[in-house]
Backbone as CSV, one residue per row, in Angstrom:
resi,resn,N_x,N_y,N_z,CA_x,CA_y,CA_z,C_x,C_y,C_z
1,MET,2.003,24.318,0.681,0.591,23.966,0.542,0.462,22.903,-0.550
2,SER,-0.198,21.806,-0.218,-0.352,20.754,-1.224,-1.736,20.818,-1.862
3,ASN,-1.815,20.367,-3.081,-3.094,20.279,-3.780,-3.810,19.008,-3.341
4,ILE,-5.139,19.071,-3.298,-5.943,17.947,-2.821,-6.584,17.244,-4.016
5,PHE,-6.441,15.916,-4.028,-6.997,15.076,-5.084,-7.862,13.999,-4.429
6,TYR,-9.108,13.877,-4.885,-10.039,12.873,-4.369,-10.099,11.706,-5.354
7,VAL,-9.779,10.512,-4.877,-9.777,9.333,-5.753,-11.145,9.136,-6.395
8,LYS,-12.214,9.389,-5.652,-13.562,9.166,-6.189,-13.844,10.015,-7.429
9,ASP,-13.145,11.142,-7.586,-13.331,11.990,-8.767,-12.757,11.365,-10.035
10,TYR,-11.957,10.324,-9.893,-11.300,9.685,-11.038,-11.975,8.376,-11.449
11,ILE,-13.050,8.015,-10.766,-13.772,6.775,-11.093,-14.687,7.026,-12.291
12,LYS,-14.519,6.233,-13.310,-15.345,6.317,-14.522,-15.989,4.952,-14.767
13,ASN,-17.065,4.914,-15.564,-17.732,3.644,-15.889,-16.747,2.643,-16.455
14,GLY,-16.828,1.408,-15.973,-15.995,0.329,-16.470,-14.589,0.322,-15.918
15,MET,-14.254,1.283,-15.070,-12.912,1.394,-14.513,-12.855,0.684,-13.165
16,THR,-11.767,-0.038,-12.897,-11.586,-0.634,-11.573,-11.145,0.452,-10.598
17,ASP,-11.276,0.163,-9.322,-10.805,1.120,-8.314,-9.297,1.341,-8.446
18,SER,-8.536,0.287,-8.748,-7.085,0.448,-8.920,-6.761,1.355,-10.103
19,GLU,-7.528,1.264,-11.162,-7.317,2.156,-12.310,-7.619,3.608,-11.931
20,ALA,-8.651,3.807,-11.117,-8.974,5.159,-10.656,-7.873,5.703,-9.750
21,VAL,-7.334,4.857,-8.874,-6.225,5.276,-8.010,-5.028,5.670,-8.864
22,SER,-4.699,4.870,-9.861,-3.565,5.179,-10.751,-3.769,6.497,-11.491
23,ALA,-4.984,6.726,-11.976,-5.282,7.986,-12.677,-5.152,9.172,-11.728
24,CYS,-5.627,9.017,-10.511,-5.529,10.079,-9.511,-4.062,10.362,-9.181
25,LEU,-3.268,9.316,-8.965,-1.853,9.500,-8.642,-1.097,10.147,-9.807
26,LEU,-1.435,9.769,-11.021,-0.781,10.352,-12.192,-1.004,11.875,-12.225
27,ALA,-2.231,12.291,-11.984,-2.534,13.724,-11.949,-1.857,14.398,-10.756
28,ALA,-1.921,13.766,-9.609,-1.372,14.363,-8.383,0.148,14.486,-8.433
29,ASN,0.808,13.516,-9.040,2.271,13.518,-9.052,2.863,14.632,-9.915
30,ALA,2.022,15.328,-10.667,2.494,16.491,-11.429,2.749,17.685,-10.500
31,GLU,2.232,17.606,-9.283,2.395,18.677,-8.296,3.606,18.398,-7.407
32,GLU,4.185,19.450,-6.855,5.352,19.297,-5.981,5.003,18.550,-4.691
33,SER,3.837,18.842,-4.129,3.330,18.103,-2.971,1.841,17.900,-3.185
34,ARG,1.318,16.843,-2.573,-0.056,16.465,-2.875,-0.716,15.796,-1.674
35,THR,-2.052,15.932,-1.624,-2.870,15.193,-0.669,-3.839,14.352,-1.474
36,ILE,-3.852,13.053,-1.195,-4.728,12.095,-1.877,-5.774,11.660,-0.856
37,VAL,-7.054,11.806,-1.195,-8.131,11.474,-0.257,-8.930,10.289,-0.789
38,PHE,-9.020,9.261,0.051,-9.923,8.138,-0.187,-11.126,8.369,0.717
39,ASP,-12.312,8.519,0.128,-13.521,8.703,0.931,-14.739,8.306,0.106
40,GLY,-15.892,8.257,0.759,-17.154,8.056,0.058,-17.527,6.619,-0.262
41,LYS,-16.586,5.693,-0.185,-16.853,4.279,-0.497,-15.637,3.469,-0.092
42,ASP,-15.773,2.144,-0.065,-14.616,1.274,0.095,-13.963,1.092,-1.272
43,TYR,-12.638,1.003,-1.290,-11.868,0.854,-2.532,-11.274,-0.543,-2.577
44,TYR,-11.434,-1.226,-3.711,-10.970,-2.601,-3.902,-9.767,-2.576,-4.834
45,LEU,-8.631,-3.045,-4.321,-7.358,-2.865,-5.004,-6.832,-4.160,-5.623
46,ASP,-6.265,-4.012,-6.827,-5.607,-5.112,-7.528,-4.089,-5.008,-7.436
47,GLU,-3.600,-3.869,-6.960,-2.158,-3.632,-6.888,-1.888,-2.579,-5.824
48,ALA,-0.615,-2.415,-5.509,-0.218,-1.461,-4.476,-0.500,-0.025,-4.896
49,VAL,-0.766,0.807,-3.903,-0.825,2.247,-4.088,0.619,2.729,-3.865
50,VAL,1.218,3.248,-4.921,2.642,3.597,-4.905,2.776,5.104,-4.702
51,LEU,3.440,5.475,-3.609,3.487,6.872,-3.190,4.857,7.507,-3.422
52,ASP,4.842,8.702,-4.020,6.050,9.508,-4.185,6.289,10.335,-2.929
53,SER,7.480,10.919,-2.849,7.793,11.855,-1.768,6.772,12.992,-1.754
54,HIS,6.634,13.594,-0.597,5.767,14.769,-0.399,4.293,14.440,-0.662
55,THR,3.872,13.269,-0.170,2.483,12.830,-0.353,1.822,12.610,1.001
56,HIS,0.643,13.167,1.146,-0.197,12.975,2.328,-1.434,12.209,1.853
57,VAL,-1.665,11.045,2.421,-2.844,10.238,2.098,-3.810,10.338,3.270
58,ILE,-5.071,10.603,2.962,-6.120,10.599,3.980,-7.112,9.503,3.617
59,ILE,-7.335,8.600,4.558,-8.347,7.546,4.399,-9.471,7.939,5.341
60,ASP,-10.554,8.455,4.781,-11.605,9.093,5.560,-12.851,8.200,5.626
61,ASN,-12.998,7.484,6.746,-14.187,6.665,6.998,-14.467,5.659,5.882
62,CYS,-13.428,4.979,5.437,-13.608,3.949,4.422,-12.496,2.922,4.548
63,ALA,-12.559,1.899,3.722,-11.543,0.846,3.722,-10.872,0.764,2.360
64,LEU,-9.602,0.428,2.381,-8.886,0.006,1.180,-8.714,-1.490,1.344
65,ARG,-9.307,-2.248,0.424,-9.337,-3.704,0.523,-8.647,-4.324,-0.685
66,GLN,-7.817,-5.320,-0.432,-7.225,-6.055,-1.538,-8.229,-7.068,-2.067
67,ASN,-8.323,-7.173,-3.378,-9.177,-8.191,-3.993,-8.598,-9.581,-3.758
68,ASP,-9.421,-10.590,-3.981,-8.963,-11.974,-3.858,-7.780,-12.216,-4.789
69,LEU,-6.838,-13.003,-4.301,-5.660,-13.460,-5.043,-4.628,-12.370,-5.342
70,VAL,-4.803,-11.180,-4.764,-3.811,-10.121,-4.953,-2.568,-10.473,-4.140
71,PHE,-1.419,-10.332,-4.771,-0.133,-10.578,-4.116,0.694,-9.307,-4.259
72,ASP,0.464,-8.360,-3.352,1.151,-7.080,-3.417,0.958,-6.356,-2.091
73,ASN,1.701,-5.273,-1.907,1.506,-4.396,-0.763,0.214,-3.612,-0.970
74,ILE,-0.272,-2.987,0.098,-1.341,-2.006,-0.081,-0.714,-0.640,-0.356
75,PHE,0.320,-0.264,0.422,1.073,0.965,0.167,2.554,0.628,0.107
76,ARG,3.273,1.298,-0.794,4.733,1.259,-0.797,5.242,2.538,-1.448
77,GLY,6.507,2.790,-1.227,7.133,3.968,-1.805,7.456,3.777,-3.273
78,ALA,7.387,4.874,-4.020,7.725,4.854,-5.446,9.221,4.674,-5.657
79,ASN,9.992,4.746,-4.604,11.439,4.568,-4.697,11.864,3.115,-4.853
80,VAL,10.941,2.186,-4.698,11.227,0.762,-4.897,11.001,0.455,-6.372
81,ILE,12.082,0.235,-7.090,12.007,0.002,-8.531,11.896,-1.497,-8.780
82,VAL,10.750,-1.893,-9.316,10.436,-3.305,-9.525,10.987,-3.766,-10.871
83,ASP,11.565,-4.953,-10.895,12.072,-5.550,-12.132,10.879,-6.064,-12.941
84,PRO,10.602,-5.506,-14.124,9.440,-5.949,-14.896,9.542,-7.414,-15.342
85,ASP,10.769,-7.939,-15.429,10.950,-9.345,-15.822,10.808,-10.300,-14.646
86,ALA,10.900,-9.790,-13.425,10.745,-10.607,-12.214,10.041,-9.762,-11.153
87,PRO,8.766,-9.443,-11.385,8.076,-8.489,-10.509,7.936,-8.934,-9.055
88,TYR,8.087,-10.215,-8.778,7.954,-10.677,-7.394,9.305,-10.999,-6.770
89,GLY,10.386,-10.785,-7.529,11.731,-10.974,-6.998,12.201,-9.718,-6.281
90,TYR,13.485,-9.694,-6.009,14.049,-8.523,-5.344,13.934,-7.293,-6.245
91,PRO,13.689,-6.121,-5.654,13.645,-4.896,-6.468,14.988,-4.652,-7.160
92,LEU,14.941,-3.984,-8.309,16.157,-3.629,-9.029,16.962,-2.584,-8.268
93,GLU,16.237,-1.682,-7.613,16.880,-0.550,-6.951,15.920,0.018,-5.914
94,VAL,16.490,0.609,-4.881,15.694,1.341,-3.895,16.413,2.665,-3.650
95,GLY,15.775,3.767,-4.042,16.339,5.101,-3.824,15.821,5.687,-2.526
96,ASP,15.975,6.966,-2.368,15.492,7.655,-1.170,14.071,8.177,-1.405
97,ILE,13.349,8.315,-0.311,11.997,8.880,-0.353,11.770,9.621,0.958
98,SER,10.920,10.657,0.936,10.710,11.419,2.173,9.337,12.076,2.197
99,ASP,8.961,12.452,3.405,7.754,13.253,3.642,6.478,12.562,3.137
100,ILE,6.185,11.424,3.750,4.960,10.688,3.426,4.150,10.528,4.700
101,LYS,2.866,10.809,4.577,1.959,10.670,5.719,0.734,9.893,5.251
102,ILE,0.395,8.835,5.979,-0.843,8.083,5.747,-1.678,8.259,7.006
103,GLU,-2.790,8.973,6.863,-3.614,9.361,8.008,-5.022,8.814,7.859
104,GLY,-5.443,8.058,8.858,-6.813,7.580,8.884,-7.685,8.503,9.709
105,ARG,-8.915,8.671,9.250,-9.900,9.463,9.991,-11.152,8.619,10.158
106,GLY,-11.738,8.672,11.351,-12.949,7.891,11.606,-12.661,6.404,11.500
107,ASP,-13.496,5.707,10.746,-13.365,4.256,10.573,-12.489,3.967,9.346
108,ALA,-11.201,4.224,9.459,-10.255,4.019,8.354,-9.615,2.644,8.501
109,ARG,-9.681,1.837,7.418,-9.190,0.460,7.496,-8.402,0.069,6.251
110,LEU,-7.384,-0.768,6.469,-6.697,-1.468,5.395,-6.956,-2.946,5.616
111,VAL,-7.459,-3.613,4.590,-7.831,-5.026,4.709,-7.106,-5.797,3.617
112,GLY,-6.269,-6.735,4.022,-5.550,-7.561,3.061,-6.484,-8.533,2.368
113,THR,-5.948,-9.240,1.401,-6.750,-10.191,0.642,-7.357,-11.264,1.555
114,LEU,-8.616,-11.561,1.342,-9.277,-12.611,2.125,-9.005,-13.994,1.537
115,LEU,-8.572,-14.033,0.278,-8.243,-15.287,-0.397,-6.856,-15.140,-1.029
116,PRO,-5.792,-15.501,-0.281,-4.436,-15.339,-0.804,-4.163,-16.250,-2.007
117,ARG,-3.242,-15.801,-2.849,-2.775,-16.592,-3.983,-2.071,-17.853,-3.461
118,VAL,-2.086,-18.910,-4.232,-1.430,-20.169,-3.880,-0.313,-20.429,-4.882
119,ALA,0.836,-20.917,-4.370,1.956,-21.253,-5.245,2.747,-22.398,-4.631
120,TYR,3.629,-22.957,-5.427,4.465,-24.076,-4.988,5.621,-23.553,-4.139
121,HIS,5.797,-24.145,-2.952,6.898,-23.824,-2.045,7.944,-24.932,-2.190
122,PRO,9.075,-24.651,-2.858,10.050,-25.708,-3.124,10.701,-26.284,-1.866
123,GLY,10.865,-25.482,-0.839,11.473,-25.977,0.400,10.591,-26.959,1.142
124,LYS,9.294,-26.804,0.996,8.355,-27.702,1.686,7.730,-28.712,0.736
125,ASP,8.041,-28.599,-0.557,7.544,-29.511,-1.580,6.014,-29.624,-1.527
126,GLU,5.376,-28.449,-1.499,3.913,-28.421,-1.453,3.403,-27.088,-1.984
127,TYR,2.142,-27.072,-2.354,1.467,-25.830,-2.701,0.904,-25.245,-1.417
128,GLN,1.011,-23.924,-1.289,0.511,-23.275,-0.078,0.121,-21.835,-0.378
129,ARG,-0.624,-21.250,0.567,-0.971,-19.834,0.452,0.311,-19.010,0.493
130,MET,0.376,-17.986,-0.314,1.568,-17.133,-0.383,1.514,-16.094,0.729
131,THR,1.676,-16.570,1.951,1.691,-15.710,3.122,2.934,-16.048,3.934
132,GLY,3.485,-15.066,4.597,4.649,-15.303,5.441,5.951,-14.870,4.799
133,ASP,7.006,-14.903,5.600,8.315,-14.390,5.203,8.876,-15.010,3.926
134,PHE,8.677,-16.293,3.715,9.261,-16.960,2.552,8.881,-16.268,1.251
135,TRP,7.678,-15.718,1.182,7.162,-15.160,-0.067,7.617,-13.735,-0.327
136,GLY,8.365,-13.146,0.578,9.045,-11.894,0.283,8.300,-10.606,0.574
137,TRP,8.843,-9.530,0.027,8.435,-8.170,0.358,7.040,-7.799,-0.120
138,ARG,6.479,-8.524,-1.075,5.115,-8.206,-1.530,4.057,-8.608,-0.505
139,THR,4.429,-9.372,0.497,3.464,-9.765,1.536,3.324,-8.710,2.632
140,LEU,4.106,-7.644,2.563,4.089,-6.603,3.581,2.975,-5.601,3.258
141,MET,2.071,-5.367,4.188,0.912,-4.522,3.912,1.321,-3.079,3.581
142,ILE,2.149,-2.499,4.434,2.700,-1.163,4.179,4.212,-1.326,4.201
143,GLN,4.865,-0.957,3.106,6.302,-1.204,2.992,7.016,0.068,2.545
144,PHE,7.889,0.556,3.409,8.734,1.683,3.055,10.184,1.317,3.337
145,ALA,11.068,1.737,2.445,12.499,1.516,2.601,13.219,2.808,2.222
146,MET,14.333,3.054,2.883,15.169,4.225,2.604,14.352,5.523,2.694
147,GLY,13.442,5.572,3.658,12.562,6.723,3.802,12.940,7.614,4.973
148,LYS,12.502,8.849,4.897,12.726,9.824,5.964,11.447,10.627,6.150
149,ASN,11.095,10.871,7.404,9.909,11.656,7.759,8.634,10.990,7.233
150,ILE,8.327,9.845,7.819,7.129,9.076,7.456,6.243,8.969,8.691
151,GLU,4.940,9.199,8.493,3.977,9.085,9.595,2.798,8.235,9.147
152,ILE,2.394,7.322,10.015,1.205,6.495,9.774,0.365,6.566,11.038
153,SER,-0.926,6.909,10.873,-1.774,7.075,12.048,-3.241,6.822,11.729
154,GLY,-3.987,6.465,12.786,-5.438,6.440,12.727,-6.063,5.364,11.865
155,ILE,-5.362,4.245,11.634,-5.932,3.200,10.780,-5.932,1.854,11.492
156,ALA,-6.858,1.007,11.078,-6.907,-0.383,11.534,-6.475,-1.260,10.364
157,LEU,-5.593,-2.206,10.635,-5.094,-3.125,9.612,-5.526,-4.538,9.975
158,SER,-6.039,-5.262,8.994,-6.427,-6.651,9.242,-6.125,-7.505,8.015
159,HIS,-6.107,-8.810,8.235,-5.850,-9.806,7.188,-4.511,-9.555,6.489
160,THR,-3.480,-9.399,7.302,-2.144,-9.217,6.754,-1.639,-10.537,6.180
161,MET,-0.799,-10.453,5.145,-0.197,-11.665,4.566,1.136,-11.974,5.243
162,CYS,1.683,-11.012,5.958,2.941,-11.183,6.681,3.052,-10.009,7.644
163,TRP,4.156,-9.294,7.625,4.306,-8.134,8.485,3.313,-7.051,8.064
164,ALA,2.746,-6.378,9.029,1.759,-5.337,8.727,2.431,-4.087,8.168
165,ILE,3.490,-3.619,8.828,4.170,-2.389,8.430,5.670,-2.593,8.580
166,THR,6.444,-2.182,7.579,7.898,-2.250,7.701,8.525,-0.930,7.256
167,PHE,9.603,-0.592,7.934,10.380,0.605,7.621,11.847,0.187,7.558
168,GLU,12.310,-0.226,6.411,13.684,-0.701,6.271,14.597,0.482,5.973
169,PHE,15.594,0.674,6.832,16.564,1.764,6.682,15.867,3.133,6.603
170,CYS,14.831,3.315,7.424,14.091,4.584,7.474,14.469,5.356,8.737
171,THR,14.327,6.675,8.673,14.563,7.534,9.839,13.378,8.485,9.992
172,GLU,13.238,9.014,11.197,12.167,9.961,11.509,10.792,9.381,11.157
173,VAL,10.510,8.235,11.750,9.246,7.521,11.525,8.375,7.696,12.760
174,TYR,7.107,8.020,12.541,6.163,8.217,13.635,4.908,7.397,13.330
175,VAL,4.631,6.395,14.168,3.459,5.547,14.012,2.641,5.652,15.293
176,HIS,1.363,5.970,15.150,0.513,6.081,16.335,-0.946,5.818,15.973
177,ASP,-1.705,5.416,16.982,-3.129,5.160,16.832,-3.409,4.170,15.705
178,VAL,-2.662,3.078,15.703,-2.800,2.026,14.697,-3.224,0.752,15.393
179,ASP,-4.232,0.082,14.848,-4.725,-1.182,15.396,-4.441,-2.279,14.366
180,ILE,-3.730,-3.329,14.796,-3.363,-4.403,13.871,-3.959,-5.721,14.352
181,VAL,-4.730,-6.363,13.495,-5.220,-7.717,13.723,-4.618,-8.553,12.603
182,ALA,-3.581,-9.310,12.935,-2.776,-9.987,11.920,-3.322,-11.354,11.553
183,LYS,-4.594,-11.445,11.358,-5.209,-12.715,10.940,-4.886,-12.978,9.467
184,VAL,-4.409,-14.148,9.190,-4.071,-14.530,7.809,-5.097,-15.517,7.309
């Protein structure tokens, strides 16, 4: 039996939605298994929602939206260890992760940034939107690696910066009832 945590209960005056998500995850991760519920409003994210093993996320009739200029995933596993000196480079390490479920109910949506960050592309000798394969793993909307027993269902994804969902070296993956509009 997992404990249920509502992100809206962690919203305080002057706090961003991403700060509330982080506070909720910090409390929830003290439990062996957890259910995180997004409901009651749309949530505007400045960074990825990083999920540990044994986590069930419910997105109940709301959207998780990336703010303008955000260059990150919407969801990824906590097993991806980011290099603090090169946060957009290759991860330092990727361990194992398991038992993650992201479940949408009703009108559940993930919406990527409407205004992507711009950077210099050395191969093309130009500045461009940071969308597409060249810009790496942070452009993936939902990114899991080295995972086992992962389920994603009942959500609509739009405004992806690259691939909508990836499962690198994952097993026992179940994806259903997902609508993807990959408009960049």
